[in-house]
C-alpha positions in Angstrom: 78.0 -71.6 -40.6 79.2 -71.9 -37.0 81.2 -75.0 -36.0 81.2 -76.7 -32.6 84.7 -75.5 -31.9 83.9 -72.0 -32.9 83.7 -69.2 -30.4 80.4 -67.4 -30.1 80.3 -63.7 -29.2 79.6 -62.4 -25.7 76.3 -60.5 -25.7 74.1 -59.0 -23.1 76.9 -58.5 -20.6 78.0 -55.0 -21.3 76.9 -53.7 -17.8 78.7 -56.5 -16.1 81.9 -55.9 -18.1 81.8 -52.2 -17.2 81.2 -53.1 -13.6 84.3 -55.3 -13.5 86.4 -52.6 -15.3 85.1 -50.0 -12.9 86.1 -52.1 -9.9 89.6 -52.6 -11.4 90.1 -48.9 -11.5 89.1 -48.4 -7.9 91.9 -47.9 -5.4 92.0 -50.6 -2.9 89.5 -53.0 -4.6 91.2 -56.5 -4.7 88.8 -58.0 -7.3 85.4 -59.2 -8.4 84.0 -62.7 -7.7 81.4 -63.8 -10.3 78.8 -66.2 -8.9 76.4 -68.0 -11.3 74.9 -71.4 -12.1 76.6 -73.6 -14.6 76.2 -72.5 -18.2 75.1 -68.9 -17.6 78.4 -67.6 -19.0 80.5 -66.6 -16.0 83.7 -68.1 -17.5 83.2 -66.2 -20.8 82.5 -63.0 -18.9 85.7 -63.4 -16.8 87.8 -64.2 -20.0 86.4 -61.1 -21.7 87.2 -59.0 -18.6 90.8 -60.4 -18.7 91.1 -59.7 -22.4 89.9 -56.1 -21.9 92.6 -55.5 -19.3 95.2 -57.0 -21.6 94.0 -54.7 -24.4 94.8 -51.8 -22.0 98.3 -53.0 -21.7 98.0 -54.6 -18.3 99.7 -58.0 -17.5 96.8 -60.5 -17.6 97.1 -64.1 -16.4 94.5 -66.9 -16.7 94.2 -69.8 -14.3 91.8 -72.7 -14.8 90.9 -74.7 -11.7 89.9 -78.4 -12.2 89.0 -81.3 -10.0 92.1 -83.3 -11.0 94.5 -80.4 -10.2 92.8 -79.7 -6.9 94.7 -82.7 -5.3 98.1 -81.0 -6.0 99.3 -77.9 -4.1 99.4 -75.0 -6.6 98.1 -77.4 -9.3 96.0 -74.7 -10.9 99.1 -72.5 -11.1 101.4 -75.1 -12.6 101.8 -73.1 -15.8 102.1 -69.8 -14.1 104.5 -70.3 -11.2 108.1 -71.5 -12.0 109.2 -74.9 -10.5 112.1 -73.2 -8.6 109.8 -71.4 -6.2 108.6 -74.7 -4.7 109.1 -75.0 -0.9 107.9 -77.3 1.8 107.1 -74.3 3.9 103.6 -73.0 2.9 104.4 -69.4 3.9 107.6 -69.4 2.0 105.8 -71.0 -1.0 103.3 -68.1 -1.0 106.0 -65.5 -0.7 108.1 -67.0 -3.6 105.1 -67.4 -5.8 104.0 -63.8 -5.2 107.6 -62.6 -6.0 107.7 -64.7 -9.2 104.4 -63.2 -10.4 105.5 -59.6 -9.6 108.7 -60.2 -11.4 106.8 -61.6 -14.4 104.6 -58.5 -14.4 107.6 -56.2 -13.9 106.1 -54.8 -10.7 102.8 -53.8 -12.4 99.5 -54.9 -10.9 98.5 -58.2 -12.5 94.9 -58.9 -13.6 94.4 -62.5 -12.5 91.5 -64.5 -13.9 90.6 -67.7 -12.0 87.9 -69.9 -13.5 85.9 -72.3 -11.2 87.6 -71.0 -8.1 85.6 -73.4 -6.0 87.8 -76.2 -7.3 91.1 -74.6 -6.2 93.4 -76.6 -3.9 94.0 -74.9 -0.5 97.5 -73.6 -1.4 96.3 -72.1 -4.7 93.3 -70.5 -3.0 95.6 -69.0 -0.3 97.9 -67.7 -3.1 94.9 -66.0 -4.8 94.0 -64.3 -1.5 97.7 -63.3 -0.8 98.1 -61.7 -4.3 94.8 -59.8 -3.9 95.5 -58.7 -0.3 99.0 -57.4 -1.2 97.7 -55.5 -4.2 99.8 -57.7 -6.4 96.8 -58.8 -8.4 93.3 -57.7 -9.2 91.4 -61.0 -9.2 88.5 -61.8 -11.4 87.3 -65.2 -10.2 84.3 -67.3 -11.1 82.4 -69.5 -8.6 79.5 -71.9 -9.3 76.4 -71.0 -7.3 75.7 -73.4 -4.5 79.2 -75.0 -4.6 81.4 -75.4 -1.5 84.2 -72.7 -1.7 87.7 -72.7 -0.1 87.9 -70.4 2.9 90.5 -68.2 1.2 88.3 -67.5 -1.8 85.3 -66.8 0.5 87.5 -64.4 2.4 88.1 -62.4 -0.8 84.5 -60.9 -0.7 83.8 -61.3 3.0 86.9 -59.8 4.4 89.2 -58.4 1.7 86.6 -56.2 0.0 86.3 -57.8 -3.4 83.0 -57.1 -5.1 80.6 -60.0 -5.4 78.8 -60.1 -8.8 75.7 -62.4 -9.0 75.4 -63.1 -12.7 71.8 -63.5 -13.8 70.7 -65.7 -16.6 70.6 -64.0 -20.0 67.5 -62.1 -20.9 65.3 -63.3 -23.8 66.6 -60.4 -25.9 70.2 -61.3 -25.2 69.6 -65.0 -26.0 68.1 -63.9 -29.3 71.1 -61.6 -30.1 73.5 -64.4 -29.1 71.8 -66.9 -31.5 71.7 -64.5 -34.4 75.3 -63.4 -33.8 76.4 -67.1 -33.6 74.6 -68.0 -36.8 75.7 -64.8 -38.6 72.3 -63.7 -39.7 68.7 -63.1 -38.8 66.7 -66.0 -37.4 62.9 -66.6 -37.7 60.9 -65.9 -34.5 59.7 -69.5 -34.1 63.3 -70.7 -33.9 64.3 -68.0 -31.5 61.3 -68.7 -29.3 62.3 -72.4 -29.2 65.8 -71.6 -28.2 64.8 -69.0 -25.7 62.1 -71.2 -24.1 64.3 -74.3 -24.0 67.6 -72.7 -22.7 66.0 -70.5 -20.0 68.8 -67.9 -20.2 71.6 -70.5 -20.2 74.1 -69.4 -22.8 75.7 -72.9 -23.0 72.4 -74.6 -23.5 71.5 -72.0 -26.2 74.7 -72.7 -28.1 74.3 -76.4 -27.9 70.6 -76.3 -29.0 71.6 -74.3 -32.1 74.6 -76.5 -32.9 72.5 -79.7 -32.4 69.8 -78.4 -34.7 72.4 -77.5 -37.3 73.9 -81.0 -37.1 70.4 -82.6 -37.3 69.5 -80.5 -40.4 66.5 -79.0 -38.7 67.9 -75.5 -38.7 68.5 -74.3 -42.2 69.0 -71.0 -44.1 65.9 -70.3 -46.2 65.9 -67.0 -48.1 67.0 -64.3 -45.7 66.3 -66.2 -42.5 67.5 -69.2 -40.5 64.4 -71.3 -40.1 63.3 -74.5 -38.3 62.2 -77.5 -40.3 60.6 -79.7 -37.7 61.3 -80.1 -34.0 65.0 -80.6 -33.4 66.1 -83.5 -31.3 68.2 -83.0 -28.2 71.8 -83.4 -29.2 74.0 -86.0 -27.6 76.2 -83.3 -26.1 73.2 -81.6 -24.5 71.8 -84.8 -23.3 75.1 -85.6 -21.6 75.1 -82.2 -19.9 71.6 -82.8 -18.6 72.1 -86.4 -17.6 74.9 -85.5 -15.3 72.2 -84.0 -12.9 70.2 -87.3 -12.9 72.9 -89.9 -13.1 72.7 -90.9 -9.4 68.9 -90.9 -9.1 67.1 -94.2 -8.3 64.1 -95.3 -10.3 61.8 -94.0 -7.5 63.5 -90.6 -7.4 63.2 -90.3 -11.2 59.4 -91.0 -11.2 58.2 -87.4 -10.5 60.6 -86.0 -13.2 59.4 -88.6 -15.7 55.7 -87.8 -15.0 56.3 -84.0 -15.4 58.3 -84.7 -18.6 55.1 -86.2 -20.1 52.5 -83.8 -18.7 53.6 -80.7 -16.9 52.3 -78.9 -15.0 50.7 -81.1 -12.4 49.0 -80.2 -9.1 51.0 -81.0 -6.0 48.6 -83.6 -4.8 48.5 -85.2 -8.3 52.2 -85.6 -8.4 52.6 -87.0 -4.9 49.7 -89.4 -5.6 51.4 -90.7 -8.8 54.9 -90.7 -7.5 55.6 -90.4 -3.8 55.9 -87.5 -1.3 59.5 -88.6 -0.6 60.5 -88.7 -4.2 59.0 -85.3 -4.9 60.7 -83.7 -1.9 64.0 -85.2 -3.1 63.5 -83.9 -6.7 62.8 -80.4 -5.3 65.8 -80.5 -3.0 68.0 -81.4 -6.0 66.6 -78.5 -8.0 65.0 -80.8 -10.6 61.5 -79.7 -10.1 59.9 -76.3 -9.2 56.8 -76.0 -7.0 54.6 -72.9 -7.2 52.7 -73.2 -3.9 50.2 -70.3 -4.4 49.4 -71.6 -7.9 49.4 -75.3 -6.8 51.5 -76.2 -9.8 54.6 -78.3 -10.2 56.9 -78.1 -13.2 60.4 -79.3 -14.2 63.1 -76.8 -13.1 64.2 -76.7 -16.7 62.3 -77.5 -19.9 65.3 -79.4 -21.4 65.0 -82.0 -18.6 61.7 -83.0 -20.2 63.2 -83.0 -23.7 66.0 -85.3 -22.6 63.8 -87.7 -20.5 61.1 -88.2 -23.1 63.7 -89.4 -25.6 65.1 -91.9 -23.0 61.8 -93.4 -21.7 61.2 -97.0 -22.8 58.0 -97.2 -24.9 56.0 -99.4 -22.5 56.9 -97.4 -19.4 55.9 -94.2 -21.3 52.6 -95.7 -22.3 51.9 -96.8 -18.7 52.7 -93.3 -17.3 50.6 -91.6 -19.9 47.6 -93.7 -19.0 48.0 -93.0 -15.3 48.3 -89.3 -16.0 45.2 -89.3 -18.1 43.2 -91.0 -15.4 44.4 -88.5 -12.8 43.7 -85.4 -15.0 40.2 -86.6 -15.8 39.4 -86.4 -12.1 39.8 -82.6 -12.1 36.7 -80.5 -11.4 35.8 -78.5 -13.3 37.3 -80.4 -16.3 38.4 -77.4 -18.5 38.8 -77.6 -22.3 42.6 -77.2 -21.8 42.6 -80.2 -19.5 40.4 -82.2 -21.9 43.0 -81.5 -24.6 45.9 -82.6 -22.4 44.0 -85.9 -21.6 43.2 -86.4 -25.3 46.9 -85.9 -26.3 48.1 -88.4 -23.6 45.6 -91.0 -24.6 46.3 -90.7 -28.3 50.1 -90.8 -27.6 49.4 -94.0 -25.6 47.4 -95.3 -28.6 44.2 -95.4 -26.7 40.7 -94.0 -27.6 39.5 -90.7 -26.3 36.2 -90.6 -24.4 33.6 -89.0 -26.7 32.6 -86.5 -24.0 36.0 -84.9 -24.2 36.4 -84.7 -28.0 34.8 -81.3 -28.8 36.2 -79.4 -25.9 39.7 -80.9 -26.6 39.4 -80.0 -30.3 38.5 -76.4 -29.6 41.2 -76.1 -27.0 43.8 -77.5 -29.5 42.8 -74.9 -32.1 43.3 -72.1 -29.5 46.6 -73.7 -28.5 47.9 -73.4 -32.1 47.7 -77.2 -32.8 45.3 -77.5 -35.8 46.5 -81.0 -36.6 45.4 -82.3 -33.2 42.3 -80.2 -33.4 41.4 -81.7 -36.8 42.0 -85.2 -35.5 39.8 -84.8 -32.5 37.1 -83.0 -34.4 37.0 -85.8 -37.0 36.6 -88.3 -34.2 33.8 -86.2 -32.8 32.1 -85.9 -36.2 32.3 -89.7 -36.6 30.8 -90.1 -33.2 27.7 -88.0 -34.3 28.9 -84.6 -33.3 27.2 -83.0 -36.3 27.3 -79.2 -36.7 29.2 -78.7 -33.4 32.0 -80.9 -34.6 32.0 -79.7 -38.2 32.7 -76.1 -37.2 36.1 -76.8 -35.4 37.0 -79.3 -38.1 36.5 -76.8 -40.9 38.4 -74.2 -38.9 41.3 -76.6 -38.5 41.3 -77.2 -42.3 41.2 -73.4 -42.9 44.1 -72.7 -40.5 46.1 -75.2 -42.6 45.1 -73.6 -45.9 42.9 -76.5 -46.8 40.0 -74.3 -47.9 38.4 -76.9 -50.2 38.3 -79.5 -47.5 36.8 -76.9 -45.1 34.0 -76.0 -47.6 33.2 -79.7 -48.1 32.8 -80.3 -44.3 30.6 -77.2 -44.0 28.5 -78.0 -47.0 27.7 -81.4 -45.6 26.0 -79.9 -42.5 24.1 -77.0 -44.2 20.8 -78.6 -43.3 21.7 -78.8 -39.7 23.0 -75.2 -39.7 19.7 -74.1 -41.2 17.7 -75.9 -38.6 19.8 -74.3 -35.9 19.8 -70.9 -37.6 23.5 -70.7 -37.0 25.1 -67.3 -37.6 28.5 -68.7 -36.8 28.2 -71.3 -39.5 27.1 -68.7 -42.0 30.0 -66.4 -41.3 32.5 -69.2 -41.3 31.3 -70.5 -44.6 31.1 -67.1 -46.3 34.6 -66.2 -45.1 35.9 -69.5 -46.5 34.3 -69.1 -49.9 35.2 -65.4 -50.2 38.7 -65.1 -48.8 39.9 -68.7 -49.0 38.5 -70.0 -52.3 37.7 -66.6 -53.9 34.4 -68.1 -55.1 32.4 -64.9 -54.7 29.4 -66.1 -56.8 29.1 -69.3 -54.7 29.3 -67.2 -51.5 26.5 -64.9 -52.8 24.3 -67.9 -53.7 24.8 -69.3 -50.2 24.0 -66.0 -48.4 20.8 -65.8 -50.4 19.8 -69.2 -49.1 20.8 -68.3 -45.6 18.8 -65.2 -45.7 15.6 -67.4 -45.9 16.5 -69.3 -42.7 14.8 -66.9 -40.4 12.8 -63.7 -40.4 13.2 -60.6 -38.3 15.6 -57.7 -37.7 18.1 -59.6 -35.7 18.8 -62.2 -38.4 18.8 -59.5 -41.1 21.4 -57.5 -39.1 23.5 -60.6 -38.6 23.8 -61.1 -42.3 24.0 -57.5 -43.4 27.8 -57.0 -43.1 28.3 -60.3 -44.9 26.1 -59.2 -47.8 28.1 -56.0 -47.9 31.4 -58.0 -48.0 30.1 -59.9 -51.0 29.1 -56.8 -52.9 32.4 -55.1 -52.2 33.7 -55.4 -55.7 30.8 -53.2 -56.9 30.4 -50.8 -54.0 32.5 -48.3 -52.2 33.6 -48.2 -48.5 31.0 -45.6 -47.7 28.4 -48.3 -48.0 30.3 -50.4 -45.5 30.4 -47.4 -43.1 26.6 -47.1 -43.3 25.9 -50.9 -43.0 28.2 -51.5 -40.0 26.9 -48.3 -38.3 23.3 -49.6 -38.7 24.1 -53.0 -37.2 26.0 -51.4 -34.3 23.2 -49.0 -33.6 20.7 -51.8 -33.4 22.1 -53.1 -30.0 20.9 -56.6 -30.7 24.1 -58.3 -31.9 26.0 -60.7 -29.6 29.5 -59.6 -28.4 31.4 -61.4 -31.1 29.3 -60.1 -33.9 29.5 -56.6 -32.5 33.3 -56.7 -32.3 33.5 -58.0 -35.9 31.3 -55.1 -37.1 33.3 -52.6 -35.1 36.5 -53.8 -36.8 34.8 -53.5 -40.2 33.6 -50.1 -39.3 37.1 -48.9 -38.3 38.6 -50.1 -41.6 35.8 -48.5 -43.6 36.4 -45.2 -41.8 40.1 -45.4 -42.8 39.3 -46.0 -46.5 36.7 -43.1 -46.5 39.2 -40.7 -45.0 38.3 -40.6 -41.3 41.7 -41.7 -40.0 41.4 -40.2 -36.6 38.1 -41.9 -35.7 39.4 -45.1 -37.3 42.5 -45.1 -35.2 40.6 -44.5 -31.9 38.2 -47.3 -32.6 40.8 -49.8 -33.9 43.1 -49.0 -30.9 40.2 -49.9 -28.5 39.7 -53.2 -30.4 43.3 -54.4 -30.4 43.1 -58.1 -29.4 45.4 -60.2 -27.3 46.8 -63.6 -28.2 45.3 -66.1 -28.6 43.0 -64.6 -31.1 39.6 -66.1 -31.1 38.5 -66.4 -34.7 37.9 -64.3 -37.8 36.7 -61.2 -36.0 39.8 -60.7 -33.9 42.1 -61.5 -36.9 40.2 -58.8 -38.7 40.6 -56.4 -35.8 44.4 -57.0 -35.7 44.8 -56.7 -39.4 42.7 -53.6 -39.5 44.5 -51.9 -36.6 47.9 -52.6 -38.2 46.8 -51.0 -41.5 45.2 -48.0 -39.7 48.2 -47.4 -37.5 50.5 -47.5 -40.5 48.6 -45.3 -42.8 47.6 -42.6 -40.3 51.0 -42.4 -38.7 49.4 -41.6 -35.3 51.9 -43.4 -33.0 54.5 -45.7 -34.5 56.3 -46.4 -31.3 53.1 -47.5 -29.5 52.3 -49.7 -32.5 55.7 -51.3 -32.5 55.5 -52.1 -28.8 52.1 -53.7 -29.2 53.0 -55.7 -32.3 56.2 -56.9 -30.7 54.2 -58.4 -27.9 51.7 -59.9 -30.3 54.4 -61.4 -32.4 56.1 -63.0 -29.4 52.9 -64.4 -28.0 51.6 -65.6 -31.4 54.9 -67.4 -32.2 54.6 -69.2 -28.8 51.0 -70.1 -29.6 51.9 -71.3 -33.1 49.4 -68.8 -34.5 51.0 -68.2 -37.9 48.6 -65.6 -39.4 48.7 -63.5 -36.2 52.5 -63.6 -36.2 52.6 -62.8 -39.9 50.3 -59.7 -39.4 52.4 -58.5 -36.5 55.7 -59.0 -38.4 54.2 -57.2 -41.4 53.3 -54.2 -39.2 56.8 -54.0 -37.8 58.3 -54.3 -41.2 56.1 -51.5 -42.7 57.0 -49.0 -40.0 60.7 -49.8 -40.4 60.3 -49.2 -44.1 58.8 -45.8 -43.4 61.7 -45.0 -41.1 64.1 -45.8 -44.0 65.5 -48.8 -42.3 65.4 -51.0 -45.3 67.5 -54.0 -44.2 65.5 -54.2 -40.9 62.3 -53.9 -42.9 63.4 -56.7 -45.2 64.2 -58.9 -42.2 60.6 -58.5 -40.8 59.0 -58.9 -44.3 60.9 -62.2 -44.5 59.4 -63.2 -41.2 55.9 -62.1 -42.3 56.2 -64.1 -45.5 57.3 -67.2 -43.6 54.3 -67.0 -41.3 51.8 -66.0 -43.9 52.7 -68.9 -46.2 50.9 -71.0 -43.6 47.8 -68.9 -43.5 46.8 -65.6 -45.1 43.1 -64.8 -44.8 43.3 -61.2 -46.2 45.9 -61.6 -48.9 48.6 -59.7 -46.9 51.3 -61.5 -49.0 50.4 -59.2 -51.9 51.1 -56.1 -49.8 54.3 -57.7 -48.4 55.5 -58.2 -52.0 54.5 -54.6 -52.9 56.7 -53.3 -50.1 59.6 -55.5 -51.3 59.4 -53.5 -54.6 59.8 -50.4 -52.5 62.8 -51.7 -50.7 64.5 -52.7 -53.9 63.7 -49.3 -55.5 65.0 -47.4 -52.4 68.3 -49.4 -52.4 68.8 -49.0 -56.1 68.3 -52.7 -57.1 66.3 -52.5 -60.3 66.5 -56.3 -60.9 65.2 -57.1 -57.4 62.4 -54.5 -57.9 61.2 -56.3 -61.1 61.4 -59.7 -59.4 59.4 -58.5 -56.4 56.9 -56.9 -58.8 56.4 -60.3 -60.6 56.0 -62.1 -57.3 53.4 -59.5 -56.2 51.4 -60.1 -59.4 51.5 -63.8 -58.9 49.9 -63.5 -55.5 46.6 -62.3 -56.9 46.7 -63.8 -60.3 44.1 -63.2 -63.0 41.4 -62.3 -60.5 43.3 -59.1 -59.7 43.9 -57.6 -56.3 41.3 -57.1 -53.7 40.0 -53.6 -53.4 41.9 -52.9 -50.2 45.2 -54.0 -51.9 44.8 -51.7 -54.9 46.6 -48.6 -53.5 49.6 -50.8 -52.5 49.7 -52.5 -55.9 49.5 -49.2 -57.6 52.3 -47.8 -55.5 54.6 -50.8 -56.2 53.9 -50.5 -59.9 55.0 -46.8 -59.7 58.2 -47.6 -57.8 59.2 -50.0 -60.6 58.1 -47.6 -63.4 61.4 -45.8 -63.8 61.2 -42.4 -65.7 57.4 -42.7 -66.0 56.9 -42.9 -62.2 55.4 -39.5 -61.7 52.8 -39.9 -64.4 51.9 -43.3 -63.1 51.4 -42.0 -59.5 49.2 -39.1 -60.7 47.0 -41.5 -62.6 46.8 -44.0 -59.7 45.9 -41.1 -57.3 43.1 -40.1 -59.6 41.8 -43.7 -59.7 41.8 -43.9 -55.8 40.2 -40.4 -55.4 37.4 -42.0 -53.3 40.0 -43.1 -50.8 41.5 -39.8 -49.7 44.2 -41.1 -47.4 45.5 -43.6 -49.9 45.1 -41.1 -52.8 47.2 -38.7 -50.8 49.9 -41.4 -50.3 50.0 -42.0 -54.1 50.1 -38.2 -54.8 53.0 -37.9 -52.4 54.9 -40.5 -54.3 54.3 -38.3 -57.4 55.8 -35.4 -55.5 58.8 -37.5 -54.6 59.1 -38.4 -58.3 59.2 -34.7 -59.3 55.5 -33.7 -59.9 53.9 -30.5 -58.6 50.9 -31.6 -56.5 50.3 -28.8 -54.0 46.7 -28.0 -55.2 45.3 -31.6 -55.4 47.1 -32.5 -52.2 45.5 -29.7 -50.3 42.1 -30.9 -51.6 42.8 -34.5 -50.4 44.1 -33.3 -47.0 40.7 -31.6 -46.5 39.0 -35.0 -46.9 41.7 -37.2 -45.4 42.1 -36.9 -41.6 45.5 -38.4 -40.9 48.7 -37.2 -39.4 50.7 -38.4 -42.3 48.4 -36.8 -44.9 48.7 -33.4 -43.2 52.5 -33.7 -43.4 52.2 -34.7 -47.1 50.2 -31.6 -47.7 52.6 -29.3 -45.9 55.5 -30.7 -47.9 53.7 -30.2 -51.2 52.9 -26.6 -50.1 56.4 -25.7 -48.8 58.2 -23.0 -50.9 61.4 -22.2 -49.0 64.1 -23.9 -46.9 62.6 -22.9 -43.6 59.2 -24.5 -44.5 60.9 -27.6 -45.8 62.9 -27.9 -42.5 59.7 -27.6 -40.5 58.2 -30.4 -42.7 61.3 -32.6 -42.0 60.8 -32.1 -38.3 57.1 -33.0 -38.6 57.9 -36.2 -40.5 60.6 -37.1 -38.0 58.2 -36.6 -35.1 55.8 -39.1 -36.8 58.6 -41.6 -37.4 58.6 -41.2 -41.2 62.4 -40.6 -41.2 62.8 -41.4 -44.9 60.4 -38.6 -45.8 62.0 -36.3 -43.2 65.4 -36.9 -44.6 64.2 -36.1 -48.2 62.5 -32.9 -47.0 65.7 -31.8 -45.2 67.6 -32.6 -48.4 65.2 -30.4 -50.4 65.6 -27.7 -47.8 69.4 -27.7 -48.3 69.0 -27.4 -52.0 66.5 -24.6 -51.6 68.8 -22.7 -49.2 71.7 -23.1 -51.7 69.6 -21.7 -54.5 68.7 -18.8 -52.2 72.4 -18.2 -51.4 71.9 -19.0 -47.7 74.8 -21.3 -47.0 74.2 -21.2 -43.2 70.7 -22.6 -43.7 72.0 -25.1 -46.2 74.6 -26.4 -43.7 71.9 -26.7 -41.1 69.5 -28.5 -43.5 72.2 -30.8 -44.7 73.1 -31.8 -41.2 69.4 -32.5 -40.4 69.2 -34.7 -43.5 72.3 -36.6 -42.5 70.9 -36.9 -39.0 67.6 -38.5 -40.3 69.4 -40.7 -42.8 69.6 -44.3 -41.5 73.1 -45.7 -42.1 73.9 -49.3 -43.0 70.4 -50.0 -44.2 71.2 -50.3 -47.9 70.5 -46.8 -49.2 73.1 -44.3 -50.3 73.7 -41.3 -48.0 72.5 -37.9 -49.3 75.1 -36.0 -51.3 74.9 -32.2 -51.3 76.4 -30.4 -54.3 78.3 -27.3 -53.5 78.7 -28.3 -49.8 81.8 -29.9 -48.2 80.6 -33.5 -47.6 82.1 -33.6 -44.2 81.2 -30.1 -43.1 77.7 -31.1 -42.0 78.7 -34.4 -40.6 78.6 -34.4 -36.8 80.9 -36.8 -34.8 79.1 -39.2 -32.5 80.1 -37.0 -29.5 79.0 -33.8 -31.2 75.6 -35.3 -32.1 75.1 -36.5 -28.5 75.9 -33.0 -27.2 73.6 -31.3 -29.7 70.7 -33.6 -28.7 71.2 -32.8 -25.0 71.4 -29.1 -25.8 68.1 -29.4 -27.7 66.6 -30.9 -24.6 67.4 -27.6 -22.8 70.4 -28.7 -20.7 73.0 -26.2 -19.8 76.7 -26.9 -20.5 77.3 -27.6 -16.8 74.4 -30.1 -16.7 75.6 -31.8 -19.9 79.1 -32.0 -18.4 77.7 -33.6 -15.2 75.6 -36.1 -17.1 78.5 -37.2 -19.4 81.2 -36.9 -16.7 83.3 -34.5 -18.8 84.6 -31.0 -18.3 82.5 -28.0 -19.1 85.3 -26.8 -21.4 85.0 -30.1 -23.4 81.2 -29.5 -23.8 81.8 -25.9 -25.0 84.4 -26.9 -27.6 82.4 -29.7 -29.0 79.2 -27.6 -29.2 81.1 -24.8 -30.8 82.4 -27.1 -33.6 78.9 -28.7 -34.0 77.2 -25.3 -34.3 79.8 -24.2 -37.0 79.0 -27.4 -39.0 75.3 -26.8 -38.6 75.6 -23.2 -39.7 74.1 -22.1 -36.3 75.2 -19.0 -34.4 72.7 -19.1 -31.6 72.4 -22.2 -29.3 68.6 -21.7 -29.4 68.6 -22.4 -33.1 69.7 -26.0 -32.5 
């Protein structure tokens, strides 16, 4: 666990370090001046640049400027320049100091790091300029943005030719990498989102946030992830850093900052009416608030200002400010649901009642904002106020989101008569979904749908209930029925938009299970929702698309890009199920790539999120994949443990029908010597689901069974890119065909299967006595193998284990040659000689058993 005194790694600054090193190697360049706001990491960057120069054998000196030393001539250089060089003559002092440094460096060019150069005394600043101008030193100096800088330091980049480097705040990705590196392990996305959002790219703030959460016990290691347990308080150290900026503010000047701390954003006229124009102007001038003029919004310049101020506000003053804010926000026209929610939160925090007219809109907005506790509180108030069915629906949804399915059912059952009078299709669907998925009370759901069927006559109502009836008969019917039912409803043209989208999502899933993977992918891709997801239909669309993209193998990279965005946005919105489904999709594709440790990390994330809500029982499939990870990495004990946990997720009721192929595959992975037989039997049981039967049959092939004939039959019925690759592997009879299969799997992204196909090709080539082909296939297998992911690398009997292993440079050149680049073009791109390219390619081709460059 990191300590406060510990040093965190430098991340996200590779380009800047390279730029400083490049400038150091330029003739005539006197240095680099790094400009950045406080906390961004300029000091750390300069220290790393200094250390890199020292590692190259150059004399490196570090000077730290401070306010206290700035009153003493050469105060910053007290530990660098000997006392005997002192002189009352400034020019003589500079000359002697320079001579002393040159002697210390033995006439080599010094790399001089100067931190906080804006604090240098005039003599020290002049010495830095003198050393740089006489080529005695290459200067790497840091300067705080906006600070007054000594003329001599400014002259370094204005006149002497030093490079000016504006250091930007860390990217979100770099902050995430910094936090995980500092903690020494993967961190859940919610915790990363909190740090990223709160620190705003400030490396110092990121570190202090994490250390403060560790000290408070709100950031803990749970399983394979660092997780947040509650909202961490702002640490005393961080509060001190923030308070420095507000220490001199008067009460009037603090007013706009306090208001925004309680309710940002505000409109400009709202803020100036509540505070004053003068105070708002002053806060903006000091960089404490940020005004978006086109958007007419005012926010705090940094979110941590609000965190710190809220903790310091006296209770009575905070209450008075909240009431004033609530009054102002209620004057907005139109009064949106989001504004109604903000008003309600302010009033509740001020221990005041919420106007009844705001309750329902505020409750619905709270649910969309990922705050089911607030949504439930407001919906309960609305229900007590006579809100009836309209209040019961969001209240039941709030219960469902928090896995309180019995409470949701009780709320809905109490208003059944009102729903019948209103002929509410939304009510019917919400109640059926809760009974079926949440409580698994299928008989109760069937009895209810029969009652609901009598609420109205006509084709529109029949079509509204038809997919729900099909869902409830799912244990006895096949997916072909679902295809027909959803197609009938969609062809009617009378469904509302939400009902239509829900039926399209069901239709896409049914197409996948009946073997029409191409059509399923196209439809599901068009239905991909954005966060925030609006109810069951969009959750179904997301889950369906994730499953379809995984099992068809149409475009893993596109899927990963989409799911990464969904995961990020869902975590920010506190939508746990959406985040869990996105993390599951990322994990499953990483598993298919053979990146088992990466997959385990994302499965941990998925499980963490799905524990909060899991409509479709995705946790069963997560546990099934964990069995696969344990089997692939040779951990039999972990495989049995994951298998037991998988069985616990569905209990005596057994898995849902859409889970069966995954459960069967996991059972086979843990079956040991009987795996092939198990997979063959499971494939026969899933014969009506050709894409999934092919997957199980392929596992039988991997376990040593001959499956060419049944696989060809399944491929004729299962339209999916992965199924076609399975069939080609099953039919391959020589090394060349197996190598082609390996390339096909690699193009899909199924690298684990591609590696195995290439391994099989090497074995086939050895049996045929073709050592050249065997070397080429072995090299391809090693290329597709994912190192440091927990699995053992492939071992080729009869071949030198190093003969087919390309060096990093050889692999890079081979890849460029495969792209069609000539030796000269490769040399230009990599800034090496053509002769170097030729020699490396020659060795690589020998290792690969290739005589012709075109065979690469």
